[in-house]
C-alpha positions in Angstrom: 5.7 15.7 -9.5 9.2 14.6 -8.0 9.1 11.9 -5.9 10.2 12.6 -2.1 10.4 9.5 -0.3 8.8 6.2 0.2 7.1 3.9 1.9 7.6 0.7 3.6 6.7 -2.5 5.3 9.0 -3.9 7.6 8.4 -7.8 8.4 10.0 -10.0 10.8 12.0 -12.3 9.4 9.8 -15.5 11.1 6.9 -14.5 9.0 6.2 -15.9 5.4 4.9 -13.0 3.4 4.0 -12.5 -0.6 4.3 -9.2 -2.6 0.1 -8.2 -3.2 0.3 -6.9 -6.7 -2.5 -4.0 -7.6 -3.9 -4.3 -11.1 -3.6 -0.7 -11.3 -0.2 1.3 -11.2 -0.4 4.9 -9.7 2.0 7.4 -8.7 0.5 9.2 -6.2 -0.6 7.8 -3.3 2.3 5.5 -2.7 1.4 2.2 -1.5 2.2 -1.4 -0.9 0.7 -4.5 0.2 1.6 -8.1 1.3 0.1 -11.1 2.4 1.7 -12.6 5.7 1.1 -15.7 6.4 1.1 -16.6 10.6 0.8 -20.1 11.6 -2.5 -21.1 9.2 -3.6 -17.6 9.3 -2.8 -15.3 6.6 -3.4 -11.8 6.7 -3.0 -8.6 4.2 -1.3 -5.5 5.1 -1.1 -2.4 3.2 0.5 0.9 4.2 -1.0 3.9 1.8 0.7 7.4 1.8 -1.0 10.7 0.7 1.2 13.4 0.3 -0.3 16.5 1.4 0.8 18.6 -2.1 -2.1 15.9 -3.7 -5.4 17.8 -3.2 -8.0 15.5 -1.4 -10.9 15.2 -4.1 -7.7 13.3 -6.1 -7.4 10.8 -3.6 -11.1 10.3 -2.5 -12.3 9.4 -5.6 -9.5 7.0 -6.2 -10.3 5.5 -2.2 -13.8 5.0 -3.8 -13.0 2.8 -6.2 -11.9 0.4 -3.5 -14.5 0.2 -1.6 
């Protein structure tokens, strides 16, 4: 499948963050996760994009494994 775009997480320079590397490498869905430090609090932030070209049942199987 041809890549058509991408995902991104934009974060202000005032916040510390680190990339959360997932144990699995998937082409679809596209996703990225970071850990943001705000004061003494750490927050996980993520973005996930499911292309409309990917059947929902394929996506739902991946989702069920995470939850």
